N, CA, C and O atoms as a CHARMM CRD file, in Angstrom:
* protein
*
  272
    1    1 MET  N    -73.43400 -32.68000 -87.13300 PROA 1      0.00000
    2    1 MET  CA   -74.47600 -33.11500 -88.12400 PROA 1      0.00000
    3    1 MET  C    -74.29500 -33.52800 -89.23700 PROA 1      0.00000
    4    1 MET  O    -73.31000 -33.19600 -89.89700 PROA 1      0.00000
    5    2 THR  N    -75.31500 -34.42700 -89.71200 PROA 2      0.00000
    6    2 THR  CA   -74.50500 -34.24100 -91.77400 PROA 2      0.00000
    7    2 THR  C    -74.92200 -33.78100 -92.33100 PROA 2      0.00000
    8    2 THR  O    -75.70300 -32.86100 -92.08400 PROA 2      0.00000
    9    3 ASP  N    -74.49700 -34.33300 -93.70200 PROA 3      0.00000
   10    3 ASP  CA   -73.94200 -32.87100 -94.73300 PROA 3      0.00000
   11    3 ASP  C    -75.33300 -34.14100 -95.76000 PROA 3      0.00000
   12    3 ASP  O    -75.23600 -35.27800 -96.22100 PROA 3      0.00000
   13    4 THR  N    -76.74000 -32.86400 -95.68400 PROA 4      0.00000
   14    4 THR  CA   -78.10500 -33.28900 -96.22800 PROA 4      0.00000
   15    4 THR  C    -78.08400 -33.33900 -97.79200 PROA 4      0.00000
   16    4 THR  O    -79.07000 -33.82100 -98.34800 PROA 4      0.00000
   17    5 LYS  N    -77.28200 -32.98600 -98.37100 PROA 5      0.00000
   18    5 LYS  CA   -76.52700 -32.23800 -99.57600 PROA 5      0.00000
   19    5 LYS  C    -75.95300 -32.75500-100.53600 PROA 5      0.00000
   20    5 LYS  O    -75.98100 -32.25800-101.66200 PROA 5      0.00000
   21    6 THR  N    -75.11300 -34.24200-100.12600 PROA 6      0.00000
   22    6 THR  CA   -74.99800 -35.30600-100.60000 PROA 6      0.00000
   23    6 THR  C    -75.42100 -36.19100-100.81800 PROA 6      0.00000
   24    6 THR  O    -75.78700 -36.86800 -99.85700 PROA 6      0.00000
   25    7 ASN  N    -75.63800 -36.74600-102.25300 PROA 7      0.00000
   26    7 ASN  CA   -75.89800 -37.84200-103.21800 PROA 7      0.00000
   27    7 ASN  C    -75.82400 -38.81100-102.40700 PROA 7      0.00000
   28    7 ASN  O    -74.64600 -38.82400-102.04800 PROA 7      0.00000
   29    8 GLU  N    -76.52500 -39.86400-101.75700 PROA 8      0.00000
   30    8 GLU  CA   -75.87800 -40.73500-100.84100 PROA 8      0.00000
   31    8 GLU  C    -75.34900 -42.25700-102.31100 PROA 8      0.00000
   32    8 GLU  O    -74.58600 -43.20300-102.11500 PROA 8      0.00000
   33    9 ASN  N    -75.90800 -42.00500-103.27700 PROA 9      0.00000
   34    9 ASN  CA   -76.34400 -42.92900-104.28500 PROA 9      0.00000
   35    9 ASN  C    -75.12300 -42.93000-104.74600 PROA 9      0.00000
   36    9 ASN  O    -74.49100 -43.98500-104.78700 PROA 9      0.00000
   37   10 THR  N    -74.50300 -41.56200-105.23700 PROA 10     0.00000
   38   10 THR  CA   -73.06200 -41.06300-105.64700 PROA 10     0.00000
   39   10 THR  C    -72.04000 -40.78600-105.10800 PROA 10     0.00000
   40   10 THR  O    -70.86200 -40.72400-105.46200 PROA 10     0.00000
   41   11 GLY  N    -72.59800 -40.61400-104.18000 PROA 11     0.00000
   42   11 GLY  CA   -71.17800 -39.63700-103.16000 PROA 11     0.00000
   43   11 GLY  C    -70.57100 -37.93800-103.56100 PROA 11     0.00000
   44   11 GLY  O    -69.60700 -37.33400-103.09100 PROA 11     0.00000
   45   12 SER  N    -72.06700 -37.31300-105.11700 PROA 12     0.00000
   46   12 SER  CA   -71.65600 -36.51300-105.47900 PROA 12     0.00000
   47   12 SER  C    -73.00900 -35.49700-104.54300 PROA 12     0.00000
   48   12 SER  O    -73.98000 -35.97400-103.95600 PROA 12     0.00000
   49   13 LYS  N    -72.64600 -34.05200-104.67500 PROA 13     0.00000
   50   13 LYS  CA   -73.08600 -33.52200-103.71900 PROA 13     0.00000
   51   13 LYS  C    -74.16600 -32.00100-104.47300 PROA 13     0.00000
   52   13 LYS  O    -74.69000 -30.96000-104.07900 PROA 13     0.00000
   53   14 ALA  N    -73.96300 -32.94900-105.99400 PROA 14     0.00000
   54   14 ALA  CA   -74.94200 -32.63700-107.52600 PROA 14     0.00000
   55   14 ALA  C    -76.81700 -32.84500-106.58700 PROA 14     0.00000
   56   14 ALA  O    -77.13200 -33.69800-105.75700 PROA 14     0.00000
   57   15 PRO  N    -77.82600 -31.51600-107.26700 PROA 15     0.00000
   58   15 PRO  CA   -79.09400 -32.30100-106.26300 PROA 15     0.00000
   59   15 PRO  C    -79.82800 -33.56700-106.73600 PROA 15     0.00000
   60   15 PRO  O    -79.81200 -33.97300-107.89800 PROA 15     0.00000
   61   16 THR  N    -80.35200 -34.03800-105.90400 PROA 16     0.00000
   62   16 THR  CA   -81.10200 -35.01700-106.74100 PROA 16     0.00000
   63   16 THR  C    -83.02900 -34.10500-107.21400 PROA 16     0.00000
   64   16 THR  O    -83.79600 -34.56900-108.05700 PROA 16     0.00000
   65   17 HSD  N    -83.18000 -33.39100-106.74200 PROA 17     0.00000
   66   17 HSD  CA   -84.42400 -32.33200-108.12300 PROA 17     0.00000
   67   17 HSD  C    -84.41600 -31.54400-108.45800 PROA 17     0.00000
   68   17 HSD  O    -83.86000 -30.60600-107.88700 PROA 17     0.00000
   69   18 ILE  N    -84.95700 -31.44900-109.46100 PROA 18     0.00000
   70   18 ILE  CA   -84.85200 -29.63900-109.96500 PROA 18     0.00000
   71   18 ILE  C    -86.39500 -29.10500-109.87900 PROA 18     0.00000
   72   18 ILE  O    -87.38700 -29.63800-110.37600 PROA 18     0.00000
   73   19 VAL  N    -86.33500 -28.14500-109.26500 PROA 19     0.00000
   74   19 VAL  CA   -87.96000 -27.13700-108.95400 PROA 19     0.00000
   75   19 VAL  C    -88.20000 -26.41100-109.99100 PROA 19     0.00000
   76   19 VAL  O    -87.23800 -26.01500-110.64900 PROA 19     0.00000
   77   20 TYR  N    -89.41000 -26.09800-110.34400 PROA 20     0.00000
   78   20 TYR  CA   -89.75300 -25.66700-111.48800 PROA 20     0.00000
   79   20 TYR  C    -91.30400 -25.39400-111.27100 PROA 20     0.00000
   80   20 TYR  O    -92.23900 -26.13700-110.97000 PROA 20     0.00000
   81   21 GLN  N    -91.17800 -23.60900-111.62500 PROA 21     0.00000
   82   21 GLN  CA   -92.36900 -23.26000-111.68700 PROA 21     0.00000
   83   21 GLN  C    -93.30800 -23.61100-112.69400 PROA 21     0.00000
   84   21 GLN  O    -92.99600 -23.41400-113.86800 PROA 21     0.00000
   85   22 VAL  N    -94.74100 -24.24700-112.32400 PROA 22     0.00000
   86   22 VAL  CA   -95.98500 -24.47000-113.99300 PROA 22     0.00000
   87   22 VAL  C    -96.76900 -23.27100-114.35900 PROA 22     0.00000
   88   22 VAL  O    -97.34600 -22.51800-113.57400 PROA 22     0.00000
   89   23 ARG  N    -96.72600 -23.20100-115.44300 PROA 23     0.00000
   90   23 ARG  CA   -97.64400 -21.63600-115.34400 PROA 23     0.00000
   91   23 ARG  C    -98.21500 -22.96800-116.83400 PROA 23     0.00000
   92   23 ARG  O    -97.77300 -23.72700-117.69600 PROA 23     0.00000
   93   24 ASP  N    -99.46400 -22.43900-116.21700 PROA 24     0.00000
   94   24 ASP  CA  -101.29500 -22.99500-117.16200 PROA 24     0.00000
   95   24 ASP  C   -100.67500 -22.00700-118.54900 PROA 24     0.00000
   96   24 ASP  O   -100.39600 -20.81000-118.47300 PROA 24     0.00000
   97   25 GLY  N   -100.56300 -22.84500-119.74400 PROA 25     0.00000
   98   25 GLY  CA  -100.38700 -21.68600-121.15000 PROA 25     0.00000
   99   25 GLY  C   -100.93200 -23.08400-122.72300 PROA 25     0.00000
  100   25 GLY  O   -100.43700 -23.40300-123.80400 PROA 25     0.00000
  101   26 GLY  N   -101.79100 -23.36500-122.16300 PROA 26     0.00000
  102   26 GLY  CA  -102.25700 -24.66700-123.74300 PROA 26     0.00000
  103   26 GLY  C   -101.78800 -25.76900-122.82800 PROA 26     0.00000
  104   26 GLY  O   -101.66800 -26.07600-121.64200 PROA 26     0.00000
  105   27 GLN  N   -101.59300 -26.18500-124.05200 PROA 27     0.00000
  106   27 GLN  CA  -101.42500 -28.07200-123.45800 PROA 27     0.00000
  107   27 GLN  C   -100.71000 -28.67600-122.58200 PROA 27     0.00000
  108   27 GLN  O   -101.09600 -29.40800-121.67000 PROA 27     0.00000
  109   28 LYS  N    -99.06100 -28.19100-123.01800 PROA 28     0.00000
  110   28 LYS  CA   -97.96700 -28.52700-121.89200 PROA 28     0.00000
  111   28 LYS  C    -97.46400 -27.53200-120.99800 PROA 28     0.00000
  112   28 LYS  O    -96.35000 -27.78600-120.54100 PROA 28     0.00000
  113   29 GLY  N    -98.31200 -25.83500-120.41400 PROA 29     0.00000
  114   29 GLY  CA   -98.02700 -25.57100-119.53900 PROA 29     0.00000
  115   29 GLY  C    -96.56000 -24.55300-120.16400 PROA 29     0.00000
  116   29 GLY  O    -95.92200 -24.72200-121.20300 PROA 29     0.00000
  117   30 PHE  N    -96.37600 -23.50200-119.08400 PROA 30     0.00000
  118   30 PHE  CA   -94.68600 -23.05900-119.64600 PROA 30     0.00000
  119   30 PHE  C    -94.01700 -23.50500-118.12300 PROA 30     0.00000
  120   30 PHE  O    -94.60900 -23.15300-117.10200 PROA 30     0.00000
  121   31 TRP  N    -92.70000 -24.32900-118.03500 PROA 31     0.00000
  122   31 TRP  CA   -91.75600 -24.67400-117.17300 PROA 31     0.00000
  123   31 TRP  C    -90.91800 -23.54400-116.66100 PROA 31     0.00000
  124   31 TRP  O    -90.85200 -22.38000-117.05700 PROA 31     0.00000
  125   32 THR  N    -90.57100 -23.88500-116.11900 PROA 32     0.00000
  126   32 THR  CA   -89.57600 -22.37600-115.72900 PROA 32     0.00000
  127   32 THR  C    -88.94300 -23.07800-114.28100 PROA 32     0.00000
  128   32 THR  O    -89.71700 -23.31300-113.35200 PROA 32     0.00000
  129   33 ARG  N    -87.22500 -23.44600-114.14900 PROA 33     0.00000
  130   33 ARG  CA   -86.52400 -23.72300-113.13400 PROA 33     0.00000
  131   33 ARG  C    -86.49600 -22.48800-112.47700 PROA 33     0.00000
  132   33 ARG  O    -86.30300 -21.39200-113.00300 PROA 33     0.00000
  133   34 MET  N    -86.77200 -22.81500-110.88500 PROA 34     0.00000
  134   34 MET  CA   -86.44900 -21.94000-110.21000 PROA 34     0.00000
  135   34 MET  C    -85.85300 -21.95600-109.02100 PROA 34     0.00000
  136   34 MET  O    -85.82900 -21.01200-108.23100 PROA 34     0.00000
  137   35 GLY  N    -85.08200 -23.63300-108.78300 PROA 35     0.00000
  138   35 GLY  CA   -84.32700 -24.46900-108.07800 PROA 35     0.00000
  139   35 GLY  C    -84.08700 -25.69200-107.96000 PROA 35     0.00000
  140   35 GLY  O    -84.29300 -26.76400-108.52800 PROA 35     0.00000
  141   36 VAL  N    -83.56000 -25.22700-107.00600 PROA 36     0.00000
  142   36 VAL  CA   -82.77600 -27.07400-106.75400 PROA 36     0.00000
  143   36 VAL  C    -83.24600 -28.19200-105.43200 PROA 36     0.00000
  144   36 VAL  O    -83.54800 -27.61300-104.38900 PROA 36     0.00000
  145   37 ALA  N    -83.27700 -28.78500-105.42400 PROA 37     0.00000
  146   37 ALA  CA   -83.38100 -29.81600-103.70300 PROA 37     0.00000
  147   37 ALA  C    -82.74300 -30.91700-104.29900 PROA 37     0.00000
  148   37 ALA  O    -82.56500 -31.41600-105.41000 PROA 37     0.00000
  149   38 TRP  N    -82.25400 -31.23900-102.17500 PROA 38     0.00000
  150   38 TRP  CA   -81.76600 -32.51800-101.95000 PROA 38     0.00000
  151   38 TRP  C    -82.37300 -33.23400-101.30300 PROA 38     0.00000
  152   38 TRP  O    -83.07400 -32.68100-100.45600 PROA 38     0.00000
  153   39 ALA  N    -82.41600 -34.71400-101.36100 PROA 39     0.00000
  154   39 ALA  CA   -83.29300 -35.45100-100.77600 PROA 39     0.00000
  155   39 ALA  C    -81.92000 -35.68500 -98.85500 PROA 39     0.00000
  156   39 ALA  O    -80.75500 -35.35800 -98.62800 PROA 39     0.00000
  157   40 HSD  N    -82.90500 -36.31300 -98.10200 PROA 40     0.00000
  158   40 HSD  CA   -82.47700 -36.12200 -96.96700 PROA 40     0.00000
  159   40 HSD  C    -82.05400 -37.56300 -97.07800 PROA 40     0.00000
  160   40 HSD  O    -82.93500 -38.27400 -97.56100 PROA 40     0.00000
  161   41 LYS  N    -80.88500 -38.20600 -96.74300 PROA 41     0.00000
  162   41 LYS  CA   -80.51000 -39.26500 -96.67200 PROA 41     0.00000
  163   41 LYS  C    -81.46600 -40.78400 -95.58700 PROA 41     0.00000
  164   41 LYS  O    -81.27400 -41.99900 -95.62800 PROA 41     0.00000
  165   42 ASP  N    -82.51600 -39.89800 -94.69200 PROA 42     0.00000
  166   42 ASP  CA   -83.17900 -40.98800 -94.13400 PROA 42     0.00000
  167   42 ASP  C    -85.02200 -41.22400 -95.01900 PROA 42     0.00000
  168   42 ASP  O    -86.08500 -41.74300 -94.67900 PROA 42     0.00000
  169   43 GLY  N    -84.48200 -40.46300 -96.29700 PROA 43     0.00000
  170   43 GLY  CA   -85.64000 -40.59000 -97.34500 PROA 43     0.00000
  171   43 GLY  C    -86.37700 -39.72800 -96.85500 PROA 43     0.00000
  172   43 GLY  O    -87.34000 -39.72800 -97.62100 PROA 43     0.00000
  173   44 LYS  N    -86.65500 -38.63600 -95.71000 PROA 44     0.00000
  174   44 LYS  CA   -88.35400 -38.53900 -95.15900 PROA 44     0.00000
  175   44 LYS  C    -88.56300 -36.70800 -95.33100 PROA 44     0.00000
  176   44 LYS  O    -89.40000 -36.07000 -94.69300 PROA 44     0.00000
  177   45 GLY  N    -87.53000 -36.06900 -96.39800 PROA 45     0.00000
  178   45 GLY  CA   -87.22900 -35.10800 -96.78600 PROA 45     0.00000
  179   45 GLY  C    -86.38600 -34.78900 -97.82500 PROA 45     0.00000
  180   45 GLY  O    -85.64300 -35.34500 -98.63400 PROA 45     0.00000
  181   46 PHE  N    -86.88200 -33.36500 -97.42000 PROA 46     0.00000
  182   46 PHE  CA   -85.76300 -32.41400 -99.16000 PROA 46     0.00000
  183   46 PHE  C    -85.52800 -30.79500 -98.71800 PROA 46     0.00000
  184   46 PHE  O    -86.28300 -29.86800 -98.42400 PROA 46     0.00000
  185   47 ASN  N    -84.01000 -30.97700 -98.83700 PROA 47     0.00000
  186   47 ASN  CA   -83.73800 -29.50600 -98.40200 PROA 47     0.00000
  187   47 ASN  C    -83.88800 -29.10600 -99.83100 PROA 47     0.00000
  188   47 ASN  O    -83.57000 -29.69900-100.86200 PROA 47     0.00000
  189   48 ILE  N    -84.59000 -27.66900 -99.58100 PROA 48     0.00000
  190   48 ILE  CA   -84.75900 -26.77800-100.85600 PROA 48     0.00000
  191   48 ILE  C    -84.48800 -25.47100-101.32900 PROA 48     0.00000
  192   48 ILE  O    -85.19000 -24.51100-101.01200 PROA 48     0.00000
  193   49 GLN  N    -83.31700 -25.37500-102.21200 PROA 49     0.00000
  194   49 GLN  CA   -83.09000 -24.49400-102.37500 PROA 49     0.00000
  195   49 GLN  C    -83.62000 -23.07100-103.49200 PROA 49     0.00000
  196   49 GLN  O    -83.13600 -23.19600-104.61700 PROA 49     0.00000
  197   50 LEU  N    -84.35800 -22.02000-103.34700 PROA 50     0.00000
  198   50 LEU  CA   -85.49100 -21.66600-104.83600 PROA 50     0.00000
  199   50 LEU  C    -84.49900 -20.38700-105.25700 PROA 50     0.00000
  200   50 LEU  O    -83.55300 -20.02500-104.55700 PROA 50     0.00000
  201   51 GLU  N    -84.78000 -19.93100-106.18900 PROA 51     0.00000
  202   51 GLU  CA   -83.73600 -18.95400-107.01700 PROA 51     0.00000
  203   51 GLU  C    -84.42600 -17.81700-106.79400 PROA 51     0.00000
  204   51 GLU  O    -83.67100 -16.88600-106.51300 PROA 51     0.00000
  205   52 GLY  N    -85.67300 -17.50700-106.81300 PROA 52     0.00000
  206   52 GLY  CA   -86.69200 -16.98600-106.84400 PROA 52     0.00000
  207   52 GLY  C    -87.99500 -17.72300-106.65700 PROA 52     0.00000
  208   52 GLY  O    -88.13600 -18.94200-106.55900 PROA 52     0.00000
  209   53 ILE  N    -89.04900 -16.66200-106.61800 PROA 53     0.00000
  210   53 ILE  CA   -90.42000 -16.69600-105.72500 PROA 53     0.00000
  211   53 ILE  C    -91.23900 -16.52800-106.98100 PROA 53     0.00000
  212   53 ILE  O    -91.20100 -15.62500-107.81600 PROA 53     0.00000
  213   54 PRO  N    -92.24100 -17.97400-106.89700 PROA 54     0.00000
  214   54 PRO  CA   -93.69900 -17.31300-107.77700 PROA 54     0.00000
  215   54 PRO  C    -94.11100 -17.07400-107.22200 PROA 54     0.00000
  216   54 PRO  O    -94.00800 -17.18200-106.00000 PROA 54     0.00000
  217   55 LEU  N    -95.31100 -16.28400-108.32200 PROA 55     0.00000
  218   55 LEU  CA   -95.89000 -15.20200-108.69600 PROA 55     0.00000
  219   55 LEU  C    -97.30200 -15.56600-108.59800 PROA 55     0.00000
  220   55 LEU  O    -98.18500 -14.82600-108.16300 PROA 55     0.00000
  221   56 ASP  N    -97.49700 -17.07300-109.14800 PROA 56     0.00000
  222   56 ASP  CA   -98.54900 -17.52600-110.06800 PROA 56     0.00000
  223   56 ASP  C    -97.83700 -18.78300-110.54800 PROA 56     0.00000
  224   56 ASP  O    -96.70600 -19.21200-110.78000 PROA 56     0.00000
  225   57 GLY  N    -99.67100 -19.28900-110.58000 PROA 57     0.00000
  226   57 GLY  CA   -99.09100 -20.82400-111.54700 PROA 57     0.00000
  227   57 GLY  C    -98.98500 -21.95800-110.02700 PROA 57     0.00000
  228   57 GLY  O    -99.72100 -21.82500-109.04900 PROA 57     0.00000
  229   58 ARG  N    -97.60500 -23.31900-110.19800 PROA 58     0.00000
  230   58 ARG  CA   -97.55100 -24.09400-109.45800 PROA 58     0.00000
  231   58 ARG  C    -95.45700 -25.20200-108.78200 PROA 58     0.00000
  232   58 ARG  O    -94.76400 -26.09000-109.27800 PROA 58     0.00000
  233   59 LEU  N    -95.41800 -24.74100-108.10300 PROA 59     0.00000
  234   59 LEU  CA   -94.68100 -25.58700-107.74100 PROA 59     0.00000
  235   59 LEU  C    -94.31900 -27.02900-108.29000 PROA 59     0.00000
  236   59 LEU  O    -95.02000 -27.96600-107.91100 PROA 59     0.00000
  237   60 THR  N    -93.52200 -27.20800-108.95000 PROA 60     0.00000
  238   60 THR  CA   -93.23500 -28.96900-108.64000 PROA 60     0.00000
  239   60 THR  C    -91.86600 -29.36000-109.17400 PROA 60     0.00000
  240   60 THR  O    -91.26900 -28.98700-110.18400 PROA 60     0.00000
  241   61 MET  N    -91.54200 -30.20000-108.22800 PROA 61     0.00000
  242   61 MET  CA   -90.30200 -31.06000-107.97500 PROA 61     0.00000
  243   61 MET  C    -89.90500 -32.11700-108.92200 PROA 61     0.00000
  244   61 MET  O    -90.98000 -32.69300-109.09200 PROA 61     0.00000
  245   62 ARG  N    -89.40800 -32.46900-109.33600 PROA 62     0.00000
  246   62 ARG  CA   -89.03400 -33.28800-110.05200 PROA 62     0.00000
  247   62 ARG  C    -87.15900 -33.73600-110.34900 PROA 62     0.00000
  248   62 ARG  O    -86.16600 -33.04500-110.57200 PROA 62     0.00000
  249   63 ALA  N    -87.47900 -35.76800-110.14900 PROA 63     0.00000
  250   63 ALA  CA   -86.00100 -36.13600-110.01500 PROA 63     0.00000
  251   63 ALA  C    -85.19100 -35.03100-111.03200 PROA 63     0.00000
  252   63 ALA  O    -85.84100 -34.50900-111.93800 PROA 63     0.00000
  253   64 ALA  N    -83.87900 -34.72100-110.86900 PROA 64     0.00000
  254   64 ALA  CA   -82.84900 -34.89500-111.54000 PROA 64     0.00000
  255   64 ALA  C    -82.34000 -35.27100-112.36800 PROA 64     0.00000
  256   64 ALA  O    -81.38400 -35.92100-111.94400 PROA 64     0.00000
  257   65 SER  N    -82.38700 -35.28200-113.86400 PROA 65     0.00000
  258   65 SER  CA   -81.44500 -36.57100-115.23700 PROA 65     0.00000
  259   65 SER  C    -80.29900 -36.34300-114.74200 PROA 65     0.00000
  260   65 SER  O    -79.88400 -35.41500-114.04700 PROA 65     0.00000
  261   66 GLU  N    -79.63000 -37.61000-115.30700 PROA 66     0.00000
  262   66 GLU  CA   -78.11000 -38.13500-115.63900 PROA 66     0.00000
  263   66 GLU  C    -77.65400 -36.89400-116.16600 PROA 66     0.00000
  264   66 GLU  O    -77.04700 -35.91600-115.72900 PROA 66     0.00000
  265   67 ALA  N    -78.33200 -37.39300-117.65800 PROA 67     0.00000
  266   67 ALA  CA   -78.23300 -36.31300-119.03400 PROA 67     0.00000
  267   67 ALA  C    -78.91000 -35.37000-119.40300 PROA 67     0.00000
  268   67 ALA  O    -80.03000 -35.52900-119.88800 PROA 67     0.00000
  269   68 LYS  N    -78.21200 -33.92100-119.19900 PROA 68     0.00000
  270   68 LYS  CA   -78.22100 -32.66100-119.50800 PROA 68     0.00000
  271   68 LYS  C    -78.33200 -31.85500-120.88300 PROA 68     0.00000
  272   68 LYS  O    -78.31400 -30.62400-120.88000 PROA 68     0.00000
């Protein structure tokens, strides 16, 4: 079994994506971090770890940035 949580480009176990809940709220909306995701090595899927369950809005997954 391969470790799908390892970022192939950096060799790091840092997540490749951040998962947010987005609720409507004017022009920009309200973004709440809900979890993280790791891309599979074959590029055909993700392992997603949520820290909560959104009750409304939508989930959006964005590439994790190097700068924090």
